[in-house]
C-alpha positions in Angstrom: -0.1 -0.2 0.0 1.9 3.1 -1.2 1.8 5.8 1.6 -1.3 7.0 3.0 -3.9 5.5 1.1 -5.3 7.7 -1.6 -6.4 5.0 -4.0 -9.2 2.8 -2.7 -13.2 2.6 -3.0 -16.6 1.3 -2.5 -19.7 1.2 -0.4 -22.8 -0.8 -1.4 -21.0 -2.3 -4.0 -22.6 -4.9 -6.4 -21.7 -8.4 -4.7 -21.9 -11.9 -6.4 -24.9 -13.8 -4.4 -25.0 -17.4 -4.4 -25.0 -20.3 -2.3 -21.6 -20.2 -0.2 -18.9 -21.2 -2.6 -14.9 -21.0 -2.5 -13.6 -20.3 -6.1 -10.3 -21.7 -7.0 -7.4 -19.2 -7.1 -5.3 -18.7 -10.0 -2.3 -20.6 -9.6 0.2 -19.1 -12.4 3.0 -17.0 -11.5 2.8 -13.2 -11.7 5.1 -11.5 -13.8 7.6 -9.1 -12.2 8.0 -5.6 -13.4 11.6 -4.4 -13.5 11.9 -0.6 -14.7 15.2 0.6 -15.9 15.1 3.4 -13.3 12.9 4.3 -10.7 13.2 7.8 -11.7 11.7 7.1 -15.0 8.2 5.7 -13.1 6.3 9.1 -13.6 7.2 9.4 -17.4 6.1 5.8 -18.1 2.8 6.1 -16.1 2.0 9.2 -17.9 2.4 7.4 -21.1 0.7 4.6 -20.2 -2.4 6.7 -18.9 -2.2 8.4 -22.4 -2.4 4.9 -24.1 -5.3 3.7 -21.9 -7.1 6.9 -22.3 -7.1 6.5 -26.0 -8.1 2.9 -25.7 -11.0 3.3 -23.4 -12.5 5.9 -25.7 -12.8 3.3 -28.4 -16.1 1.1 -28.2 -14.1 -2.0 -29.5 -12.3 -1.6 -26.1 -15.3 -1.6 -24.0 -16.6 -4.6 -21.9 -19.0 -6.7 -23.3 -22.9 -5.8 -22.5 -23.2 -8.7 -20.1 -20.3 -7.4 -17.8 -21.4 -6.2 -14.5 -19.9 -2.8 -15.1 -17.3 -1.0 -12.8 -16.7 -1.7 -9.2 -13.5 0.1 -7.9 -11.0 0.0 -4.8 -11.2 3.7 -4.3 -11.3 6.3 -3.0 -11.8 4.8 0.5 -9.2 2.9 2.3 -11.1 -0.5 2.7 -10.7 -2.5 -0.6 -13.6 -4.1 -2.4 -14.2 -7.7 -2.2 -15.0 -8.0 -6.1 -12.6 -8.6 -8.9 -12.7 -7.0 -12.4 -13.3 -10.6 -14.1 -11.8 -12.6 -16.4 -9.9 -10.9 -19.3 -11.0 -7.4 -18.2 -8.7 -4.5 -17.4 -9.2 -1.6 -15.0 -7.3 1.6 -14.4 -7.9 3.4 -11.0 -6.2 6.9 -11.1 -6.1 10.1 -9.1 -4.3 13.3 -7.7 -3.6 13.4 -3.9 -2.4 15.9 -1.7 -1.7 15.5 2.0 -0.6 18.5 4.5 1.0 18.3 7.9 2.7 20.6 10.3 5.0 19.4 13.2 7.9 20.4 15.0 7.7 23.9 13.4 7.8 22.5 9.8 5.1 22.5 7.1 5.0 19.6 4.4 2.8 19.4 1.5 3.1 16.4 -0.8 1.4 16.2 -4.0 0.9 12.5 -5.4 -0.7 10.5 -8.4 -1.9 7.1 -7.1 -2.7 4.6 -9.5 -4.0 1.0 -9.6 -3.8 -1.3 -12.5 -6.1 -4.3 -12.2 -6.3 -7.4 -14.7 -8.4 -10.4 -14.4 -6.6 -13.5 -15.0 -9.9 -15.3 -14.0 -13.5 -14.6 -13.0 -12.1 -14.7 -9.0 -8.5 -13.5 -9.3 -6.8 -10.7 -10.5 -3.2 -9.1 -11.0 -2.2 -5.8 -9.5 0.2 -3.1 -10.1 -0.2 -0.2 -7.6 2.0 3.3 -6.8 1.8 6.7 -5.6 3.2 7.6 -8.9 5.0 11.0 -9.4 5.7 12.8 -6.1 6.2 16.6 -5.4 6.9 17.3 -1.8 7.5 21.0 -0.4 8.8 21.6 3.0 8.9 24.9 4.8 10.5 26.1 8.3 8.1 28.2 9.9 10.7 30.3 11.8 12.8 31.0 8.9 10.5 30.7 5.9 13.1 28.4 4.2 11.5 26.3 1.4 12.8 23.1 0.2 11.2 21.0 -2.8 11.8 17.5 -3.7 10.6 15.5 -6.8 10.4 12.0 -7.8 8.7 8.7 -8.1 7.1 6.3 -5.3 7.5 3.0 -4.8 5.5 0.3 -6.7 3.6 -2.9 -5.5 2.8 -6.0 -7.3 -0.1 -7.9 -5.9 -3.0 -10.5 -6.4 -6.6 -10.3 -5.4 -8.8 -13.5 -4.6 -12.7 -13.3 -4.6 -12.7 -16.2 -2.1 -16.3 -16.5 -1.0 -19.6 -14.9 -2.5 -22.3 -13.4 -0.3 -25.3 -15.4 0.2 -28.8 -13.5 -0.3 -31.0 -13.5 2.7 -28.2 -14.5 5.0 -25.4 -12.7 7.0 -22.9 -14.6 4.5 -20.6 -11.8 3.7 -18.7 -11.3 0.2 -14.9 -12.0 1.1 -11.5 -11.5 -0.7 -7.9 -12.1 0.1 -5.0 -9.7 -1.0 -1.4 -10.5 -1.1 0.9 -7.6 -2.2 4.6 -7.4 -2.3 5.9 -3.5 -2.3 9.2 -3.1 -4.1 11.5 -0.2 -2.6 12.0 1.0 -6.2 11.2 4.6 -5.9 13.4 7.8 -5.8 15.7 8.1 -3.0 13.9 10.7 -1.0 10.7 8.5 -1.2 11.8 5.0 -0.9 11.1 2.6 1.8 13.9 1.2 3.4 12.9 -2.4 2.3 10.3 -4.6 0.5 7.1 -4.7 2.2 5.0 -8.0 1.8 1.5 -7.6 3.0 -1.7 -9.7 3.5 -4.9 -8.3 3.9 -8.9 -10.0 4.0 -11.7 -7.7 3.1 -15.3 -8.6 4.2 -18.4 -6.9 2.8 -22.0 -7.0 3.9 -25.2 -5.6 2.2 -27.3 -4.0 4.7 -31.1 -2.8 4.4 -31.8 0.9 3.2 -29.2 0.6 0.5 -26.5 0.4 3.2 -23.3 -1.6 3.0 -20.4 -2.4 5.9 -17.0 -3.3 5.1 -13.8 -4.2 7.0 -10.6 -4.8 6.0 -7.8 -6.2 8.3 -4.3 -7.4 7.6 -0.5 -7.3 8.5 2.4 -5.9 6.5 6.2 -6.7 7.3 8.1 -3.4 7.4 11.9 -2.4 8.2 12.9 1.2 9.9 15.5 3.2 8.7 18.0 1.4 11.2 17.1 -1.9 9.7 15.3 -3.2 12.6 12.2 -5.3 11.0 8.8 -5.3 12.6 5.0 -6.3 11.8 2.5 -3.6 11.6 -1.4 -4.1 11.6 -3.9 -3.0 9.0 -7.5 -2.2 9.7 -10.5 -0.3 8.2 -14.2 -0.1 8.7 -16.2 1.7 6.0 -20.2 2.2 5.9 -21.5 3.4 2.8 -24.8 4.3 1.4 -26.4 4.1 -2.1 -28.3 7.3 -2.7 -29.0 6.5 -6.4 -28.0 3.3 -8.4 -25.1 5.5 -9.6 -24.1 7.8 -6.5 -22.8 6.8 -3.3 -21.2 8.2 -0.1 -19.4 6.9 2.8 -17.7 7.3 6.0 -14.7 5.4 7.4 -12.1 5.0 10.0 -8.6 3.7 8.6 -5.8 2.4 10.5 -3.2 2.1 7.6 -0.3 1.4 9.7 -0.9 0.3 13.3 2.5 0.0 14.9 4.2 1.0 18.3 5.8 4.5 18.9 9.2 2.8 18.6 8.6 2.7 15.1 6.9 5.9 14.6 3.4 5.6 15.8 0.0 4.3 14.3 -1.5 6.3 11.4 -5.0 6.6 11.7 -7.8 8.9 9.7 -11.2 9.7 9.6 -12.5 9.6 6.3 -15.6 10.7 4.2 -16.1 11.0 0.4 -18.1 9.9 -2.8 -18.0 8.2 -6.0 -20.3 8.6 -9.0 -20.6 5.9 -12.1 -21.7 8.2 -14.9 -21.3 5.5 -17.4 -21.4 1.9 -17.0 -17.5 1.7 -17.0 -16.4 5.1 -15.8 -16.3 6.4 -12.4 -15.4 9.8 -10.8 -14.7 10.1 -6.7 -13.3 12.3 -4.2 -12.4 11.8 -0.4 -11.1 13.6 2.5 -8.9 12.3 5.2 -8.8 14.0 8.6 -5.6 12.7 10.8 -6.8 11.2 14.0 -3.6 11.6 16.1 -0.3 13.2 16.2 1.6 10.6 14.1 -0.8 11.2 11.2 -0.9 13.7 8.3 -3.5 16.4 9.3 -5.3 16.9 6.1 -5.4 14.7 2.9 -7.7 14.6 -0.1 -8.0 13.0 -3.5 -10.1 13.0 -6.7 -10.0 10.3 -9.1 -11.1 8.8 -12.5 -11.6 5.2 -13.1 -12.3 3.2 -16.3 -12.8 -0.5 -17.2 -12.5 -2.1 -20.6 
């Protein structure tokens, strides 16, 4: 999960309903992407976004009419339990900004969080995620001195497996497992001290009155600047409502990094936002994240666009 999450969604999401079942995972190995230089990542992402935009504008590039349409993993922290479907490709991209004031220093960070999803089966997808191009500005409040840093964020490779369908008329939820491996591949200023493996489970229930509840929990293995390894927890709870078939809002509490003060303290946010599915395969969204403690950036927000073809 690159950075404070700017790249995740959904609320009362369309879920598969059937007798409880356990679809088989995809067993082939994922392809590892090795960019020539981490500094070249923003340019490559921009080029890929442009190509995908042209593809998405073509009617022949769109999904078939029988497809369920777009369900995204943004803009909230809790991931959807749904996958994109066999042979489908989905891109979820955005612009994010977070601000923080601590120890006499103001910091503003701009990012371009992007998630690529490809369905290798109906219940399994491959994923590539990054916070993309990063611009950070720090200002010393006492002296007024300002420093600016530009670069690229780390890249994560991952897999999502839709494990269990919800069961209509029961409390059986829709469930998915996510395995990610973060590569410390970014620019020096924004690179993690080590590679970061993580595992998460996301569970969703459809509730009366067009409400939906989602819970995501997991763990990640991190390393601090002194090369000391530790395990951090992950926990998010989101409650969303469908106001119309295409417009949703949500409230959420997200613990993106739960750890002791020794390793920098837990990062916890209070979140709210919306998404608007303006065509069957396109979505616009926005969200605001408020820091819940002194270890978390004070304020963050994101505006995003997603498309499926």
